[in-house]
Legacy VTK file of the C-alpha trace (Angstrom):
# vtk DataFile Version 3.0
C-alpha trace
ASCII
DATASET POLYDATA
POINTS 292 float
1.533 -28.998 -131.174
-0.796 -26.098 -130.126
-4.440 -26.031 -131.192
-5.993 -22.581 -131.801
-9.109 -21.716 -129.817
-11.805 -21.441 -132.508
-14.126 -19.501 -130.116
-11.782 -16.493 -129.874
-13.289 -13.443 -131.586
-10.775 -11.338 -133.487
-10.183 -7.886 -131.969
-11.214 -6.081 -135.120
-14.678 -7.595 -134.824
-14.896 -6.585 -131.156
-14.014 -3.015 -132.090
-16.586 -3.076 -134.893
-19.272 -4.287 -132.497
-18.454 -1.487 -129.977
-18.650 1.127 -132.765
-22.042 -0.201 -133.861
-23.329 -0.222 -130.239
-22.155 3.354 -129.692
-23.770 4.414 -132.940
-27.048 2.835 -131.924
-26.894 4.505 -128.484
-26.098 7.913 -130.021
-28.966 7.536 -132.439
-31.336 6.568 -129.672
-30.148 9.535 -127.611
-30.847 11.861 -130.552
-34.327 10.603 -131.294
-35.316 10.490 -127.561
-34.390 14.184 -126.888
-31.627 13.472 -124.418
-33.537 10.856 -122.445
-31.832 7.869 -123.939
-29.532 5.219 -122.586
-26.470 7.491 -122.485
-28.304 9.959 -120.270
-29.387 7.106 -118.057
-25.823 5.848 -117.782
-24.553 9.392 -117.171
-27.163 10.065 -114.515
-26.107 7.016 -112.539
-22.338 7.186 -113.072
-20.851 10.464 -114.231
-23.156 12.902 -112.424
-22.581 11.411 -108.948
-18.868 11.415 -109.671
-19.056 15.102 -110.637
-20.999 15.914 -107.476
-18.429 14.070 -105.388
-15.563 15.847 -107.115
-17.346 19.193 -106.682
-17.912 18.500 -102.945
-14.293 17.504 -102.424
-13.141 20.600 -104.312
-15.370 22.867 -102.219
-14.174 21.185 -98.999
-10.535 21.585 -100.016
-11.144 25.245 -100.918
-12.825 25.906 -97.542
-10.002 24.096 -95.772
-7.430 26.226 -97.587
-9.344 29.382 -96.683
-9.521 28.257 -93.050
-5.772 27.632 -92.961
-5.168 31.076 -94.495
-7.518 32.695 -91.978
-5.863 30.840 -89.086
-2.436 31.949 -90.271
-3.620 35.562 -90.535
-5.160 35.374 -87.066
-1.937 33.943 -85.641
0.109 36.758 -87.201
-2.368 39.347 -85.970
-2.281 37.832 -82.476
1.530 37.948 -82.463
1.437 41.599 -83.532
-1.121 42.424 -80.835
0.965 40.603 -78.220
4.043 42.566 -79.255
2.020 45.749 -78.952
0.745 44.762 -75.510
4.305 43.948 -74.397
5.538 47.305 -75.674
2.688 49.156 -73.954
3.437 47.288 -70.728
7.098 48.321 -70.951
6.099 51.924 -71.706
3.650 51.956 -68.800
6.264 50.557 -66.430
8.763 53.157 -67.604
6.227 55.954 -67.111
5.422 54.697 -63.610
9.119 54.589 -62.760
9.627 58.099 -64.129
6.593 59.347 -62.203
7.857 57.733 -58.996
11.328 59.170 -59.543
9.833 62.604 -60.221
7.880 62.456 -56.963
11.011 61.484 -55.033
12.992 64.283 -56.634
10.210 66.740 -55.809
10.414 65.631 -52.183
14.169 66.155 -52.235
13.667 69.580 -53.786
11.244 70.541 -51.021
13.680 69.192 -48.458
16.458 71.230 -50.040
14.286 74.348 -49.846
13.411 73.675 -46.197
17.095 73.636 -45.300
18.210 76.255 -47.767
20.801 77.672 -45.357
23.031 74.624 -45.841
25.032 73.508 -48.857
24.094 69.977 -49.850
25.189 67.167 -52.181
22.726 64.694 -53.650
23.597 60.979 -53.550
22.066 57.622 -54.390
21.779 54.804 -51.878
23.646 51.865 -53.404
23.559 49.288 -50.573
22.293 48.621 -47.090
23.249 46.133 -44.401
21.211 43.347 -45.981
18.073 43.702 -43.847
14.645 45.088 -44.636
15.511 48.337 -42.858
18.063 50.940 -43.897
19.536 51.385 -40.430
22.981 51.427 -42.069
23.499 52.131 -45.754
26.052 53.132 -48.375
25.838 56.108 -50.734
27.668 56.693 -54.020
29.491 59.878 -52.957
32.742 60.061 -51.003
35.755 62.192 -50.175
36.272 63.061 -53.837
32.837 64.720 -53.717
33.562 66.607 -50.510
31.877 64.141 -48.157
33.357 63.928 -44.661
32.653 62.028 -41.480
29.873 63.425 -39.216
28.028 65.121 -42.072
24.276 64.985 -41.556
22.155 63.152 -44.138
18.587 64.102 -45.112
15.856 62.152 -46.863
12.062 62.102 -47.041
10.974 64.992 -44.815
13.936 65.283 -42.487
16.922 63.661 -40.820
17.980 60.230 -42.089
21.323 59.774 -40.320
24.969 60.734 -40.139
28.090 59.795 -42.113
30.283 57.395 -40.146
32.862 56.273 -42.717
34.159 57.789 -45.958
35.959 56.339 -48.956
37.066 58.054 -52.182
33.732 57.437 -53.955
31.422 56.089 -51.249
30.333 56.755 -47.690
28.670 54.776 -44.905
25.670 56.286 -43.133
24.216 55.291 -39.746
20.481 55.946 -39.707
18.598 57.440 -36.749
16.798 54.096 -36.291
20.024 52.182 -35.656
20.538 50.802 -32.164
23.751 52.843 -31.839
22.044 56.107 -32.744
21.754 58.589 -29.875
20.543 62.113 -30.702
19.890 65.155 -28.576
16.365 66.166 -29.573
14.046 69.048 -28.819
10.256 69.376 -28.825
9.722 72.187 -31.269
6.683 73.771 -29.586
8.194 73.985 -26.077
11.984 73.722 -26.626
12.124 70.947 -24.022
15.088 68.652 -24.578
15.058 64.870 -24.807
17.183 61.964 -25.983
16.128 60.164 -29.170
17.428 56.617 -29.387
17.324 54.173 -32.281
15.694 50.834 -31.640
15.351 48.328 -34.466
12.865 46.241 -32.489
10.422 49.143 -32.758
10.784 49.678 -36.494
8.282 46.932 -37.272
5.755 49.403 -35.844
7.416 52.353 -37.584
8.603 54.002 -34.367
11.730 55.054 -32.487
12.086 55.937 -28.818
12.554 59.188 -26.922
13.291 59.576 -23.207
14.441 62.010 -20.484
11.890 64.629 -21.506
11.270 66.839 -18.416
7.901 66.330 -16.746
7.209 70.030 -16.269
4.239 72.278 -16.772
4.677 72.310 -20.550
1.841 70.349 -22.088
3.030 68.169 -24.956
0.547 66.392 -27.215
0.729 63.520 -29.653
1.722 64.946 -33.043
4.280 67.420 -31.695
7.398 67.780 -33.849
10.818 66.753 -32.550
13.977 68.248 -34.071
17.685 68.079 -33.346
18.717 70.349 -30.487
21.338 73.075 -30.303
23.409 71.113 -27.774
24.047 68.112 -30.022
27.749 67.607 -30.663
27.383 66.060 -34.124
23.934 66.989 -35.431
23.053 70.403 -36.793
20.299 72.270 -34.993
16.694 72.133 -36.157
16.722 69.026 -38.363
13.308 67.362 -38.274
13.394 63.907 -36.655
9.709 63.004 -36.487
6.345 63.305 -34.706
5.543 62.200 -31.170
3.162 59.242 -31.439
2.947 58.326 -27.746
3.997 60.006 -24.487
3.939 58.775 -20.888
5.137 59.974 -17.477
7.967 57.831 -16.122
7.765 56.082 -12.752
10.067 58.661 -11.179
7.478 61.333 -12.015
10.336 63.608 -13.094
10.638 62.717 -16.758
8.510 61.604 -19.668
9.233 59.140 -22.435
7.485 57.689 -25.436
7.728 57.063 -29.147
8.349 59.028 -32.316
7.221 58.315 -35.864
10.308 59.108 -37.995
10.146 61.672 -40.791
11.876 59.185 -43.130
10.619 55.896 -44.549
13.552 53.622 -43.683
12.097 50.662 -45.563
12.830 52.289 -48.920
15.653 54.782 -49.333
16.910 55.624 -52.810
18.162 59.215 -52.808
19.511 61.396 -50.012
20.949 64.867 -49.466
24.216 65.235 -47.556
24.725 68.537 -45.774
28.343 69.439 -46.473
28.703 71.490 -43.276
29.317 69.641 -40.017
28.458 70.756 -36.510
32.201 71.061 -35.835
32.544 73.443 -38.796
29.850 75.705 -37.337
31.377 75.542 -33.880
34.814 76.535 -35.197
33.272 79.368 -37.218
31.419 80.670 -34.164
34.554 80.484 -32.034
36.560 82.327 -34.670
33.938 85.046 -34.921
33.645 85.412 -31.154
37.410 85.407 -30.770
37.669 88.089 -33.393
35.456 90.363 -31.364
LINES 1 293
292 0 1 2 3 4 5 6 7 8 9 10 11 12 13 14 15 16 17 18 19 20 21 22 23 24 25 26 27 28 29 30 31 32 33 34 35 36 37 38 39 40 41 42 43 44 45 46 47 48 49 50 51 52 53 54 55 56 57 58 59 60 61 62 63 64 65 66 67 68 69 70 71 72 73 74 75 76 77 78 79 80 81 82 83 84 85 86 87 88 89 90 91 92 93 94 95 96 97 98 99 100 101 102 103 104 105 106 107 108 109 110 111 112 113 114 115 116 117 118 119 120 121 122 123 124 125 126 127 128 129 130 131 132 133 134 135 136 137 138 139 140 141 142 143 144 145 146 147 148 149 150 151 152 153 154 155 156 157 158 159 160 161 162 163 164 165 166 167 168 169 170 171 172 173 174 175 176 177 178 179 180 181 182 183 184 185 186 187 188 189 190 191 192 193 194 195 196 197 198 199 200 201 202 203 204 205 206 207 208 209 210 211 212 213 214 215 216 217 218 219 220 221 222 223 224 225 226 227 228 229 230 231 232 233 234 235 236 237 238 239 240 241 242 243 244 245 246 247 248 249 250 251 252 253 254 255 256 257 258 259 260 261 262 263 264 265 266 267 268 269 270 271 272 273 274 275 276 277 278 279 280 281 282 283 284 285 286 287 288 289 290 291
């Protein structure tokens, strides 16, 4: 059998006591012009809570603003990077176009210098795999009128001669190749010499000449050397290069030395092929002389 706890206060009395206490506190608050117990309780409980909530709210707002600003900065940085990339591409393209224009201007000048000959422009599409274009392939062949022994120009003068022809390509042997052997002539004196390719000299940017007569004709460094009229495969008067060094041979009868080529054989991209060969000119001359 359960015995009721006589000390338990009914809930209705507890509620009544709380109402009376609140009434007394409200009355005291009213008569003390807001400086009563409720204000005291509020000052030490609610107000600090409000300040804390306000601080947290401000911190969260600043954090949100910072995230928004960071996101905007990231987007702006991505846009600027895209712009920089585009400008870099545009600048590279302009530099390439400028370089190509300069090369084409050189070819145009070269074409004007040898205006007596018909020529075909071609691109260099391959070399022999070394740093020097002593043998290279162009993108024009028999279908474009290219034939063996046609002379090839580049830079400021003679680059080489066609040695092999396919339907849409041709092989060219450059004047610097070890197998190259050209009858040359000093332009100022008309003295003849032999110009030989030598790849071991190309590191210094030179080729060799020899068998130049040691006569009374004074020849200085800087003299121009061109192809001679007695060459069997090269047209007359094509610029080979400048004499960079000259010496009297031990026999005291001839002179030899070095030539700086008119063409940069470390970087060939476009060439001009003269579509007339030395044999064509020889046959034409013989026909004309025979006709007389």
